[in-house]
C-alpha positions in Angstrom: 22.5 24.6 6.4 22.1 27.5 8.7 21.8 26.7 12.6 18.3 27.7 12.5 17.3 25.1 9.9 19.3 22.3 11.7 17.8 23.3 14.5 14.3 22.7 13.0 15.4 19.4 11.2 16.6 17.9 15.0 13.2 19.1 16.5 11.0 17.3 13.7 13.2 14.2 14.0 13.2 14.5 17.8 9.2 14.8 17.9 8.7 12.2 15.3 10.9 9.7 17.3 9.1 10.4 20.5 5.7 10.4 18.9 6.5 7.0 17.1 7.7 5.6 20.6 4.2 6.5 22.6 2.1 5.0 19.8 4.5 1.7 19.6 4.5 1.6 23.3 0.8 1.5 23.5 0.7 -0.9 20.6 3.2 -3.6 22.4 0.5 -4.0 24.9 -1.3 -6.1 22.3 1.7 -7.5 20.8 1.4 -5.2 17.7 3.8 -2.7 16.2 3.5 -0.1 13.9 5.0 -2.2 11.1 2.7 -5.1 12.2 -0.2 -2.8 12.0 0.5 -1.4 8.7 0.9 -4.7 7.2 -2.8 -5.9 8.7 -4.1 -2.4 7.3 -2.9 -3.4 3.8 -4.3 -6.7 4.0 -7.7 -5.8 5.2 -7.9 -2.6 2.4 -7.1 -5.2 -0.2 -9.8 -7.7 0.6 -7.9 -9.8 3.3 -5.0 -11.0 1.1 -2.1 -9.8 -1.0 0.7 -11.4 -2.9 3.7 -10.7 -0.6 5.4 -8.8 -3.5 2.5 -6.3 -3.5 2.4 -6.0 0.2 5.8 -5.0 0.1 5.4 -2.3 -2.5 2.7 -1.2 -0.6 4.8 -1.0 2.8 7.9 0.4 0.8 10.2 -2.2 1.9 12.0 -5.4 0.6 10.8 -8.4 -0.3 12.8 -9.8 2.4 11.9 -7.3 5.1 8.2 -8.8 4.2 8.7 -12.0 4.4 10.4 -11.6 7.9 7.1 -9.8 9.0 4.8 -12.0 7.7 6.8 -14.6 9.3 6.1 -13.3 12.6 2.4 -12.5 12.0 2.5 -16.0 11.0 3.7 -17.2 14.1 1.2 -15.2 15.9 -1.8 -16.4 14.2 -2.5 -13.4 12.3 -1.8 -14.3 8.7 -1.4 -17.6 6.8 0.3 -18.3 3.6 -1.5 -19.6 0.7 -0.9 -20.3 -3.1 -1.6 -17.3 -5.4 -4.3 -19.1 -7.8 -3.3 -16.1 -10.2 0.5 -16.8 -9.9 1.7 -20.6 -9.1 5.2 -19.0 -8.2 3.5 -16.5 -5.4 2.6 -16.5 -2.3 -0.5 -14.7 -0.9 -0.4 -13.5 2.9 -4.0 -14.1 4.3 -5.7 -12.2 7.2 -7.0 -14.2 9.4 -10.1 -13.5 11.9 -7.5 -13.1 14.8 -5.5 -10.5 12.2 -8.7 -8.8 11.6 -9.5 -8.2 15.1 -6.1 -7.5 15.9 -6.1 -4.7 13.2 -9.3 -3.1 14.5 -8.0 -3.2 18.1 -4.6 -1.8 16.6 -6.4 1.0 14.9 -8.4 2.0 17.7 -5.4 2.1 19.8 -3.6 4.2 17.4 -6.6 6.9 16.6 -6.7 7.2 20.7 -3.2 7.8 21.0 -3.5 10.5 18.2 -6.3 12.3 20.0 -4.1 12.1 23.2 -1.0 13.6 21.6 -2.4 16.3 19.6 -5.0 17.4 21.8 -1.8 19.5 23.0 -2.8 21.5 20.0 -5.9 23.6 19.3 -7.5 22.5 16.0 -6.0 25.6 14.3 -2.5 24.2 15.3 -3.1 21.1 14.4 -4.3 22.0 10.9 -1.4 24.4 10.9 1.0 21.4 11.7 -0.4 19.1 9.2 0.2 21.8 6.4 3.5 22.3 7.4 4.5 18.8 7.6 2.9 18.1 4.0 4.9 21.5 2.9 8.1 19.7 4.2 7.4 16.5 2.7 6.1 17.7 -1.0 
């Protein structure tokens, strides 16, 4: 790997870490994280509930991680667990009213933070960045 490519990789990784940290710190003010917000979003988009296995698939993680995540969300009153009427062996994560409000607020915080972070770029630069990142991740 050429030094220029290596430098590019570290620049992308560093930028990713910095940007993630800024979003995480803003979400922490309302006791959310990117992982919690992602779970709440998936539940909301799915009609407020999903079997834990499906939630794990949508979050691209293993079931044990989702179980721990749902444990934390449940302890905070953002989700509840219930039996899946379609499969007695399965449990559903169900979004609560408090979870819906947290999801909406988290989405607002994320979007505001994105606007702030990307305001350093012109619209053309922002589009170019999206295209370059899509190319790298294709």
